[in-house]
C-alpha positions in Angstrom: 23.7 67.1 -40.2 22.0 64.2 -41.9 22.7 61.9 -39.0 20.4 64.0 -36.8 17.4 64.1 -39.1 16.0 61.1 -37.3 17.4 60.0 -34.0 14.9 57.3 -33.4 14.5 56.6 -29.7 15.1 60.1 -28.6 12.0 61.3 -30.5 10.0 58.3 -29.7 10.6 58.7 -26.0 9.4 62.3 -26.3 6.2 61.2 -28.0 4.6 59.8 -24.9 2.8 63.2 -24.6 0.2 62.2 -22.1 -1.8 60.1 -24.6 -3.3 58.5 -21.5 -2.7 60.0 -18.0 -1.0 57.8 -15.4 -3.6 56.2 -13.1 -2.7 56.0 -9.5 -4.4 54.4 -6.5 -7.1 56.6 -5.0 -6.0 58.8 -2.2 -6.5 57.4 1.2 -8.2 58.5 4.4 -6.5 60.0 7.3 -5.6 63.5 8.5 -2.4 65.3 9.3 -1.7 68.5 11.1 -2.2 71.8 9.4 0.8 72.6 7.3 3.6 70.0 7.1 3.4 66.7 8.9 6.6 67.4 10.6 9.1 65.0 9.1 12.5 66.6 9.7 14.7 64.0 8.2 14.7 60.9 6.0 17.1 58.1 7.1 20.1 59.0 4.9 21.5 56.5 2.5 24.6 58.1 0.9 26.2 56.0 -1.7 30.0 55.4 -2.2 33.0 56.4 -0.3 33.9 59.9 0.9 37.2 60.2 -0.9 38.7 61.8 -4.0 37.4 64.8 -5.8 34.0 66.0 -4.4 31.2 64.8 -6.6 27.4 64.7 -6.6 25.9 61.3 -6.2 22.2 60.2 -5.8 21.4 57.8 -3.0 19.0 54.9 -3.2 16.6 57.2 -1.4 16.5 59.4 -4.4 18.1 62.3 -2.6 21.3 64.0 -3.6 24.6 63.8 -1.7 28.0 65.5 -2.2 30.9 63.1 -1.3 34.7 63.6 -1.3 37.6 65.4 0.2 36.4 69.0 0.7 38.9 71.8 1.0 37.2 72.9 4.2 34.4 71.4 6.4 31.0 72.0 4.8 28.3 73.7 6.8 24.5 73.7 6.4 23.3 76.6 4.4 26.4 76.9 2.1 25.8 77.1 -1.6 26.8 74.2 -3.8 27.7 74.6 -7.5 28.3 71.8 -9.9 30.5 72.8 -12.9 31.5 70.9 -15.9 33.9 68.3 -14.6 35.9 67.1 -17.7 38.9 68.6 -19.4 38.1 72.3 -20.1 39.9 73.7 -23.1 39.1 77.4 -22.7 41.6 79.1 -20.4 39.9 82.5 -20.7 36.5 81.2 -20.0 35.7 79.3 -16.7 33.9 76.0 -16.9 30.1 76.6 -16.8 28.0 76.0 -13.7 25.3 73.4 -14.5 23.8 72.8 -11.1 23.1 75.0 -8.0 21.9 73.8 -4.6 22.5 74.1 -0.9 24.0 72.0 1.9 21.1 71.0 4.2 22.7 68.2 6.2 26.3 67.4 7.2 26.6 63.7 7.8 30.4 63.6 8.1 33.4 65.6 7.0 33.2 64.0 3.6 29.4 63.5 3.1 26.7 66.1 3.0 23.1 66.1 1.8 22.4 68.6 -0.9 19.1 70.0 -2.0 18.9 71.4 -5.5 17.7 74.9 -6.5 18.1 74.7 -10.2 20.0 72.7 -12.8 20.3 72.9 -16.6 18.2 70.1 -18.3 19.7 66.7 -19.2 22.8 67.2 -17.1 24.0 64.1 -15.2 25.0 65.0 -11.6 27.9 62.5 -11.5 29.8 64.4 -14.3 30.0 67.6 -12.3 32.9 69.1 -10.2 31.5 70.3 -6.9 32.3 73.7 -5.3 30.9 74.6 -1.8 30.9 78.3 -1.2 29.6 80.8 1.3 28.2 83.3 -1.2 27.4 83.3 -4.8 30.2 84.7 -7.1 30.2 84.9 -10.8 28.4 81.5 -11.3 25.5 81.9 -13.8 22.6 79.5 -14.2 21.2 81.1 -17.3 17.6 82.3 -16.6 17.2 79.7 -13.9 18.4 81.3 -10.7 18.8 84.8 -9.3 17.9 86.9 -6.2 15.3 89.5 -5.6 16.8 93.0 -5.9 13.8 95.1 -5.3 10.2 94.7 -4.1 7.5 97.3 -4.9 3.8 97.6 -5.4 2.2 98.2 -8.8 -0.7 100.6 -9.5 -2.7 98.0 -11.3 -5.3 96.2 -9.2 -8.6 94.5 -9.8 -11.9 95.7 -8.3 -11.9 94.7 -4.6 -8.3 93.5 -4.8 -5.2 94.8 -3.1 -2.5 96.3 -5.4 -0.3 93.7 -7.0 3.2 93.3 -5.5 6.1 92.9 -7.9 9.7 91.9 -7.6 12.7 92.8 -9.7 15.7 90.6 -10.4 18.8 90.8 -12.6 18.1 88.5 -15.4 16.6 89.7 -18.7 16.3 89.2 -22.4 20.0 88.4 -22.7 19.5 85.3 -20.6 16.3 84.3 -22.4 13.7 85.6 -19.9 10.5 86.4 -21.6 7.1 87.8 -20.6 4.9 85.1 -19.1 7.8 83.1 -17.5 6.9 81.7 -14.1 9.3 81.9 -11.2 9.2 80.7 -7.6 10.2 83.1 -4.8 12.1 81.0 -2.2 13.1 82.3 1.2 16.8 81.8 2.2 17.5 78.6 4.1 17.9 79.0 7.9 20.1 76.1 9.0 19.0 76.6 12.6 15.6 75.2 11.7 17.0 71.8 10.7 17.5 69.8 7.5 13.8 69.5 6.8 13.5 73.3 6.4 16.0 73.1 3.5 13.2 71.7 1.4 11.7 74.2 -1.1 8.2 73.6 0.1 9.1 74.9 3.5 10.5 78.1 2.0 8.1 78.8 -0.9 6.9 82.4 -0.5 5.0 82.7 -3.7 5.2 82.3 -7.5 5.3 85.2 -9.9 4.8 85.9 -13.6 7.2 88.0 -15.6 5.4 91.1 -16.8 8.3 93.3 -18.1 11.7 92.3 -19.5 14.7 94.5 -20.1 18.1 93.5 -21.5 19.5 92.5 -18.1 16.6 92.8 -15.6 13.0 91.7 -15.3 9.9 92.6 -13.3 7.8 89.7 -11.9 4.3 90.1 -10.5 3.4 87.9 -7.5 0.4 85.7 -7.8 -2.8 86.8 -6.1 -4.6 83.7 -4.7 -8.1 83.2 -3.7 -9.3 85.8 -1.2 -10.0 83.1 1.4 -6.3 82.2 1.3 -5.0 85.8 1.6 -2.4 86.0 4.3 -0.9 82.7 3.5 1.6 84.3 1.1 4.7 85.5 2.8 5.9 88.9 1.6 8.8 88.7 -0.8 12.0 90.3 0.5 15.2 91.5 -1.1 17.7 88.6 -1.1 15.1 85.9 -1.7 15.9 83.4 -4.4 13.9 83.5 -7.7 13.9 80.1 -9.3 12.7 79.6 -12.9 9.8 77.1 -13.0 8.3 77.1 -16.5 7.6 79.4 -19.6 4.1 80.6 -20.3 2.7 81.9 -23.6 0.0 84.2 -22.3 -1.5 85.4 -19.1 -5.0 84.8 -20.6 -6.6 81.9 -18.7 -8.7 79.4 -20.7 -12.3 78.9 -19.6 -12.6 76.1 -17.1 -15.9 74.2 -16.4 -16.9 72.2 -13.4 -19.8 69.9 -14.3 -21.8 68.6 -11.3 -24.0 65.5 -11.6 -27.5 65.8 -10.1 -29.5 63.9 -7.5 -33.2 63.7 -7.1 -33.2 66.1 -4.1 -33.2 69.6 -5.6 -32.2 71.1 -2.2 -29.0 69.1 -2.3 -28.3 70.2 -5.9 -28.9 73.8 -5.2 -26.7 73.7 -2.0 -23.8 72.1 -3.8 -23.9 74.6 -6.7 -24.2 77.5 -4.4 -21.2 76.5 -2.3 -19.0 75.9 -5.3 -20.1 79.1 -7.0 -19.4 81.1 -3.8 -15.8 79.8 -3.8 -15.0 80.3 -7.5 -16.8 83.6 -8.1 -14.3 85.9 -6.3 -11.2 84.1 -7.6 -9.0 86.7 -9.4 -9.1 85.9 -13.1 -10.5 82.5 -12.3 -12.7 82.1 -15.4 -14.3 79.0 -14.0 -18.0 78.2 -14.3 -20.1 75.7 -12.2 -22.8 74.0 -14.2 -25.1 71.0 -13.8 -24.3 68.1 -16.1 -27.5 67.0 -17.9 -26.9 63.3 -18.6 -30.1 62.9 -20.5 -28.5 64.4 -23.6 -31.4 66.9 -24.1 -29.1 69.8 -23.3 -25.8 68.9 -21.8 -23.5 71.8 -21.2 -20.7 69.6 -22.6 -21.9 69.4 -26.2 -19.8 66.3 -27.2 -20.0 64.5 -23.9 -20.8 61.3 -25.8 -17.5 61.8 -27.6 -16.9 58.2 -28.4 -19.9 58.0 -30.8 -22.1 55.1 -31.9 -22.7 52.3 -29.5 -20.4 53.7 -27.0 -22.4 56.9 -26.6 -25.6 54.9 -26.0 -23.9 52.7 -23.6 -22.6 55.5 -21.4 -25.8 57.5 -21.7 -27.6 54.8 -19.7 -25.0 54.5 -17.0 -25.6 56.3 -13.7 -22.9 58.7 -12.4 -22.2 57.2 -9.0 -19.7 59.0 -6.8 -19.3 55.8 -4.8 -18.0 53.9 -7.9 -14.5 52.6 -7.1 -13.7 53.2 -10.8 -15.1 56.7 -11.0 -12.1 57.8 -12.9 -13.5 56.1 -16.0 -15.8 59.0 -16.6 -12.7 60.9 -17.6 -12.6 58.7 -20.7 -16.3 58.4 -21.3 -16.8 62.2 -21.6 -14.3 63.7 -24.1 -13.7 67.4 -24.3 -10.9 69.6 -25.5 -11.6 72.3 -23.0 -10.5 72.1 -19.3 -13.3 70.5 -17.4 -13.9 68.5 -14.2 -16.8 66.3 -13.4 -18.1 66.3 -9.8 -20.0 63.1 -9.0 -22.7 63.5 -6.3 -24.6 60.6 -4.7 -27.0 60.3 -1.8 -26.8 57.3 0.5 -29.1 57.3 3.5 -29.2 61.1 3.5 -25.4 61.3 3.4 -23.8 63.3 0.5 -20.9 61.4 -1.2 -18.7 63.4 -3.5 -16.1 62.4 -6.1 -14.4 64.1 -9.0 -12.3 63.4 -12.1 -10.8 65.4 -15.0 -12.3 65.1 -18.4 -9.9 64.5 -21.3 -6.2 65.1 -20.9 -4.6 67.7 -18.8 -2.5 70.3 -20.5 -0.1 70.6 -17.6 2.7 68.1 -17.5 3.2 65.2 -15.0 1.1 62.7 -13.3 -2.5 63.4 -12.2 -3.7 61.4 -9.2 -6.8 59.3 -9.5 -9.9 60.3 -7.5 -10.5 58.9 -4.0 -11.6 55.3 -4.1 -15.3 55.1 -3.6 -15.7 58.8 -3.1 -15.7 60.8 0.2 -18.7 60.8 2.5 -19.4 64.4 3.5 -22.4 64.0 5.8 -26.0 65.4 5.5 -26.0 68.4 3.2 -27.2 70.7 6.0 -24.4 69.6 8.3 -21.6 70.2 5.9 -19.8 73.3 7.2 -18.4 76.1 5.2 -14.9 75.0 5.9 -15.6 71.6 4.4 -17.0 73.1 1.3 -14.0 75.4 1.0 -11.6 72.5 1.4 -13.3 70.5 -1.3 -13.5 73.5 -3.7 -9.9 74.4 -3.1 -8.9 70.9 -4.0 -11.0 71.2 -7.2 -9.3 74.5 -8.0 -5.9 72.8 -7.8 -7.0 70.2 -10.3 -8.6 72.8 -12.7 -5.3 74.7 -12.8 -3.5 71.4 -13.8 -6.0 70.7 -16.6 -5.5 74.3 -17.9 -1.8 73.9 -17.9 -1.1 76.4 -15.1 1.3 74.1 -13.2 3.1 76.8 -11.2 -0.2 78.4 -10.0 -1.4 74.9 -9.1 1.7 74.4 -7.0 1.2 77.6 -5.1 -2.5 77.2 -4.7 -2.2 73.8 -3.2 0.6 75.1 -0.9 -1.7 77.7 0.4 -4.7 75.4 0.7 -2.8 72.9 2.7 -1.6 75.5 5.1 -5.2 75.8 6.4 -7.5 73.6 8.4 -10.3 73.7 5.8 -8.7 70.9 3.8 -9.0 67.8 5.9 -9.8 64.1 5.6 -9.3 62.2 2.4 -9.3 65.3 0.3 -6.2 66.5 2.2 -4.2 63.4 1.3 -5.4 63.8 -2.3 -4.2 67.5 -2.3 -0.9 66.6 -0.8 -0.4 63.9 -3.5 -1.2 66.5 -6.1 1.2 69.0 -4.7 4.1 66.5 -4.8 3.2 65.7 -8.4 3.3 69.4 -9.3 6.9 69.7 -8.0 7.7 66.6 -10.1 6.0 68.1 -13.2 8.4 71.1 -12.7 11.3 68.6 -12.7 11.9 69.0 -9.0 11.9 65.3 -8.3 13.8 65.5 -5.0 11.2 67.9 -3.6 8.4 65.6 -4.7 10.2 62.7 -3.1 10.6 64.5 0.2 6.9 65.2 0.3 6.0 61.6 -0.5 8.4 60.5 2.3 6.5 62.7 4.6 3.2 61.1 3.6 4.6 57.6 4.0 5.8 58.6 7.5 2.4 60.0 8.4 0.7 56.9 7.1 2.9 54.7 9.3 2.3 57.0 12.3 -1.5 56.8 11.8 -1.3 53.0 11.1 -3.0 53.9 7.8 -1.9 51.4 5.2 -3.9 52.8 2.4 -2.3 56.2 2.8 1.1 54.6 3.1 0.8 52.6 -0.1 -0.8 55.5 -2.0 2.3 57.5 -1.3 4.5 54.5 -2.3 2.8 54.3 -5.7 3.8 57.9 -6.4 7.3 57.3 -5.2 7.8 54.4 -7.6 7.2 56.8 -10.5 9.6 59.4 -9.0 12.4 56.9 -8.7 11.8 55.9 -12.3 12.0 59.5 -13.4 15.3 59.7 -11.6 16.4 56.6 -13.5 16.8 54.7 -10.3 15.3 51.7 -12.0 16.3 49.0 -9.6 14.9 51.0 -6.6 11.7 51.6 -8.6 11.4 47.9 -9.5 11.7 46.8 -5.9 9.2 49.4 -4.7 6.8 48.5 -7.4 6.9 44.8 -6.4 6.2 45.8 -2.8 3.4 48.1 -3.9 1.9 45.3 -6.0 2.2 42.8 -3.2 0.3 45.2 -1.0 -2.7 45.1 -3.4 -2.8 41.3 -3.9 -6.4 40.2 -3.3 -7.8 43.4 -4.7 -8.0 42.1 -8.3 -11.8 42.6 -8.1 -11.2 46.3 -7.8 -9.9 46.4 -11.2 -8.8 50.1 -11.5 -6.6 49.9 -8.5 -5.0 46.5 -9.0 -4.6 46.8 -12.8 -2.7 50.1 -12.4 -0.4 48.5 -9.8 0.1 45.5 -12.0 0.9 47.6 -15.1 3.3 49.8 -13.2 5.2 46.7 -12.0 5.3 45.5 -15.6 7.0 48.8 -16.6 9.5 48.7 -13.8 10.4 45.1 -14.5 11.1 46.0 -18.1 13.3 48.8 -17.0 15.6 46.4 -15.3 15.5 43.8 -18.0 13.0 41.4 -16.3 11.0 40.9 -19.5 9.6 37.5 -18.5 7.9 39.2 -15.5 6.7 42.0 -17.8 5.1 39.4 -20.2 3.5 37.6 -17.2 2.0 40.9 -16.0 0.7 41.7 -19.5 -1.0 38.3 -19.7 -2.7 38.9 -16.3 -3.8 42.3 -17.4 -5.7 40.7 -20.4 -7.0 38.0 -18.2 -8.5 40.4 -15.6 -9.8 42.8 -18.3 -11.5 40.6 -20.9 -14.4 43.1 -21.5 -15.7 46.4 -20.2 -12.4 48.1 -19.3 -10.8 48.3 -22.8 -10.0 52.0 -22.3 -8.1 51.2 -19.1 -6.3 48.3 -20.8 -5.2 50.4 -23.8 -3.8 53.1 -21.6 -1.9 50.6 -19.4 -0.5 48.7 -22.3 0.7 52.1 -23.7 2.7 52.8 -20.6 4.4 49.4 -20.9 5.1 50.0 -24.5 7.5 52.8 -23.7 9.1 50.9 -20.9 10.1 47.9 -23.2 12.1 50.0 -25.7 15.3 48.1 -24.9 13.7 44.7 -25.5 14.7 43.1 -28.8 12.3 40.2 -28.6 9.5 41.9 -30.5 7.4 42.7 -27.4 6.8 46.2 -28.6 5.3 44.9 -31.8 3.1 42.5 -29.8 1.9 45.3 -27.6 0.9 47.4 -30.6 -1.1 44.5 -32.0 -2.8 44.1 -28.7 -3.6 47.8 -28.5 -5.2 47.7 -31.9 -7.2 44.6 -31.0 -8.4 46.3 -27.8 -9.4 49.5 -29.8 -11.3 47.5 -32.4 -13.1 45.5 -29.7 -14.9 48.3 -28.1 -16.5 51.3 -30.0 -16.3 53.3 -26.7 -12.5 53.1 -26.8 -10.9 55.4 -29.4 -8.9 53.3 -31.9 -7.1 56.5 -32.8 -4.8 56.1 -29.9 -3.8 52.6 -31.0 -3.2 53.9 -34.5 -0.8 56.5 -33.0 1.2 53.7 -31.4 1.2 51.9 -34.8 2.8 55.0 -36.3 5.4 55.3 -33.6 6.3 51.7 -33.9 6.8 52.1 -37.7 8.9 55.2 -37.0 11.1 53.2 -34.6 11.7 50.7 -37.5 12.3 53.6 -39.9 9.3 52.6 -42.0 8.0 56.1 -42.8 5.5 55.0 -45.5 3.5 52.8 -43.1 4.0 55.4 -40.3 2.3 58.0 -42.5 -0.6 55.6 -43.2 -1.1 55.0 -39.4 -0.9 58.7 -38.5 -3.4 59.7 -41.3 -5.8 57.1 -40.0 -5.3 58.4 -36.4 -5.9 61.9 -37.6 -9.1 60.9 -39.4 -10.5 59.2 -36.3 -9.5 62.0 -34.0 -11.2 64.6 -36.3 -14.3 62.3 -36.6 -14.6 62.2 -32.8 -14.0 66.0 -32.4 -10.8 65.3 -30.4 -8.7 68.4 -31.3 -5.8 67.7 -29.0 -5.3 64.2 -30.4 -5.7 65.5 -33.9 -3.0 68.1 -33.3 -0.6 65.5 -32.1 -1.4 63.3 -35.1 -0.6 66.2 -37.4 2.7 66.8 -35.7 3.9 63.2 -36.2 2.4 63.1 -39.7 4.5 66.1 -40.4 7.7 64.2 -39.3 6.9 61.3 -41.6 6.1 63.6 -44.5 9.4 65.4 -43.9 11.3 62.1 -44.0 9.6 61.3 -47.3 10.7 64.8 -48.7 7.1 65.9 -48.9 8.1 69.2 -47.4 5.2 71.5 -48.2 2.6 69.2 -46.7 4.8 68.5 -43.7 5.0 72.2 -43.1 1.3 72.7 -43.3 0.6 69.9 -40.8 3.3 71.2 -38.4 1.9 74.7 -38.5 -1.7 73.5 -37.8 -0.4 71.5 -34.8 1.7 74.4 -33.6 -1.3 76.8 -33.8 -3.4 74.5 -31.7 -0.7 73.9 -29.0 -0.1 77.7 -28.9 -3.8 78.3 -28.5 -4.2 76.0 -25.5 -0.9 77.1 -24.0 1.0 73.8 -24.3 4.5 75.3 -24.3 6.4 72.1 -24.1 4.6 70.6 -27.2 5.0 73.9 -29.0 8.8 73.9 -28.4 9.0 70.3 -29.5 7.3 71.0 -32.8 9.7 73.9 -33.4 12.7 71.8 -32.6 11.7 68.9 -34.9 10.5 71.0 -37.8 13.7 73.0 -37.9 15.0 70.1 -40.0 12.7 71.3 -42.8 15.2 74.0 -43.4 18.6 72.4 -42.5 20.1 71.8 -44.9 18.0 74.1 -47.0 17.2 73.0 -50.5 17.6 75.9 -52.9 15.1 74.2 -55.2 12.4 74.2 -52.4 9.2 76.2 -52.9 9.3 79.9 -52.4 6.7 79.6 -49.7 8.9 77.5 -47.5 11.8 79.9 -48.2 9.8 82.9 -47.1 8.5 81.1 -44.0 11.9 79.9 -42.8 13.3 83.0 -41.1 10.4 83.7 -38.9 9.8 80.0 -38.1 13.5 79.5 -37.1 13.6 82.7 -35.1 10.4 81.7 -33.2 11.9 78.2 -32.6 15.0 79.8 -31.1 12.8 82.0 -28.9 10.8 78.9 -27.8 13.9 77.0 -26.7 15.4 80.0 -24.9 12.0 80.2 -23.1 12.4 76.7 -21.7 15.8 77.7 -20.2 17.4 74.8 -22.1 20.6 76.4 -23.5 21.6 73.1 -25.1 18.5 73.0 -27.3 18.6 76.7 -27.8 22.1 76.3 -29.3 20.7 73.7 -31.7 17.9 76.1 -32.7 20.4 79.0 -33.0 22.6 76.8 -35.2 19.7 75.9 -37.5 18.8 79.6 -37.9 22.4 80.5 -38.6 22.7 77.6 -41.1 19.7 78.9 -43.0 21.1 82.5 -43.0 24.3 81.1 -44.4 22.5 79.1 -47.1 20.6 82.2 -48.2 23.9 84.2 -48.4 23.4 86.5 -45.4 27.0 86.1 -44.2 27.1 88.9 -41.6 23.8 87.8 -40.0 25.0 84.1 -40.1 28.3 85.0 -38.4 26.5 86.6 -35.5 24.0 83.7 -35.2 26.8 81.1 -35.2 28.7 83.1 -32.5 25.5 83.2 -30.3 24.9 79.5 -30.9 28.5 78.7 -29.8 28.2 80.9 -26.7 25.0 79.1 -25.6 26.5 75.7 -26.3 29.5 76.5 -24.1 27.1 77.4 -21.3 25.9 73.9 -21.2 29.0 72.1 -22.4 27.4 71.1 -25.7 30.7 70.7 -27.4 29.2 69.2 -30.6 27.3 72.4 -31.2 30.4 74.5 -30.3 32.5 72.6 -32.8 29.9 72.9 -35.6 29.4 76.6 -35.0 33.1 77.2 -35.1 33.5 75.1 -38.3 31.0 77.2 -40.1 32.5 80.4 -38.8 35.8 79.1 -40.3 34.0 78.6 -43.6 32.8 82.2 -43.6 36.3 83.5 -42.7 37.9 81.5 -45.5 35.4 82.8 -48.0 36.1 86.3 -46.9 39.9 85.8 -47.0 40.3 86.2 -43.2 42.8 83.4 -42.8 43.8 84.3 -39.3 40.2 83.9 -38.1 39.9 80.8 -40.3 42.8 79.1 -38.6 41.6 80.0 -35.1 38.1 78.8 -35.7 39.3 75.5 -37.2 41.5 74.8 -34.2 38.6 75.6 -31.9 36.3 73.3 -33.9 38.9 70.5 -33.7 39.4 70.9 -29.9 35.6 70.9 -29.3 35.0 68.0 -31.6 37.6 65.9 -29.6 35.6 66.7 -26.4 32.2 66.0 -28.1 33.2 62.5 -29.2 30.6 62.6 -32.0 31.9 60.9 -35.1 29.7 62.9 -37.5 31.3 66.1 -36.3 34.8 64.8 -36.9 33.6 63.6 -40.4 32.2 67.1 -41.3 35.5 68.8 -40.2 37.6 66.3 -42.2 35.3 66.7 -45.2 35.7 70.5 -45.1 39.5 70.3 -44.7 39.9 67.6 -47.4 36.8 67.8 -49.6 35.9 65.0 -52.0 35.6 66.0 -55.7 31.9 66.3 -55.3 32.3 68.8 -52.5 34.7 71.3 -54.0 33.2 74.7 -53.4 34.4 78.3 -53.1 31.2 79.7 -51.7 30.5 78.4 -48.1 26.8 78.3 -48.9 27.5 75.6 -51.6 29.2 73.3 -49.0 25.8 72.7 -47.5 
């Protein structure tokens, strides 16, 4: 397994853990009708010819199509399953289903548009064999997809609340379901309503949290929203789909704070606080406070609001919070905090109240976070702002707070409900629609997010609202990039940038468009254009926007990973220079990039130095989230240097923090990477590591099962089995290897199937069971041929024909 200890780019790509959130153009003005804007179809752009075996192919529009010679004419509403499409060696076991969706539009006998329900992670659609069926058979999607089998009310209810409603479905512990998992309840698709109603947003009934897990069934409690939005949830019914969205560590909600800037008119201050408190107070389990932000520093509710320290603190202390500032988003960097917090900017202009808002620090929830509306939103005289307008504004704030607390599924449902009412109108409505699309994207439902963005673009054109149109286009560029449609993203990014020419004076808007174009140009190999854009970024931001510039350069850094000209090294040098130039910009972030760059070059000594310096600075500035990430990467470098005890201590500290704030994806990543501490296990290692290994590896396996990623769960299971074998627990190791192989087959991870069977063969040979030994060796060879991984072949060959140094009778000695 030595070849997997450091797989370079795979881990570097994962390390872009929201060090700086993506900045998008502020949401535009304009209104749409209550609910959906009414776009029923996007002009289809199916790729390829409709001939040969049916296959799934993504069109230039980012939507998914099934093309080929179907056995019978497809119909809207039929189910679509994508199974492993290569040679399948197991006659007694059917090829696994890796994708599930529905036919929503028949374009011809050989071309249909498909909308996905669920797919296993990291599975290319073009490798799948397509089956279109009327009803679901034995196809299993792990913990990802099932149907509601029962609906019932629970006895538990909060004061003044109606009893909770719960649903039961037929997936349980055996499939990896765990308490806290979040599922969407999706109504069946009615083809009579048209292709647009195939979208999940049209059919979303509610989201639910798993509260009880059996071996083969689970109970999921439906979310109770804000009392004002009651009635917006459709009742769940037997036969509805339940679709896995994300794992969740605990139902406990972190405290959220909304800090409101003050104006000289106390009546305005009191009115705003009263309206916001009235909205948040009755929210079930809301745990959100509304507080005035004291900018004087005499008693700010945000204790480390000057977080940058030194000159930077004095500089920002003298700057007025102005809701009309076109770069209001910068307050999200000036005021650092490790707790979920939003800043509401309030200004008075000729008696008119202007509001704006931004998040402080980084959001725990994954995905993009839209920038605040450019220049704020004029609400009118405070006495003339109706209750509906306050509710609309507060409901938009609630959606943002849920993102900053990491409650992505709840944010999705909350925005879905808020947008189904007339309270949320004007620029805030566009902003909330943008956020909702981003929440689908954060849950890896990129097609759904694209559809919503297409709706916004259509509405922008219909209203002759260019700002709304290009705001949606900016989001769509990112979505095409996530779908690896790099040429489409590049062309859209150029159009988006061209639309903002002449706006260089509004630096936040234009710089973000320019940096995004630089990224997309790099993705298609146009590195000269990337360099030109970088030069322009420096030219337009010589002083005063160093924080913006560092974040924008960071995004470009990840996009140029395939460039061999040294551009990444140059970008790191530029980021360090920017960080050193301005005390208000944390140099710790630049040091992190120095560390990642050294890791890319396999220089672990200098990487360790960089991460230690980043950690020192993060701790000095009381930035716990950054410190936890620095500890994680410091642990990786220490592990590569065989300083295992210190690596383990840093990893555990990072893990404890991520667990505390509910960052499940980072938690799973730490478990995944740190499993290599114990594989192969050094018998001369300290007893402390030996005692820690079983629980750590079991918890790591549970974390990967929680994500629904059976491929990575098979890796985690193999690591646990490997340790058991190393410690001489043969019976337990045999069971763990069997389970790892089963999970690997479910996602066609033939490398893990081959390795698991190889080690099962070792155990069988040691125990004298030559019949099992021979069978497992043949299975390992067959799976290795499909895996096409040289190191797997080498391990099998070494076992069958060991070198003199590898002679061993005990299978634990082979390791």
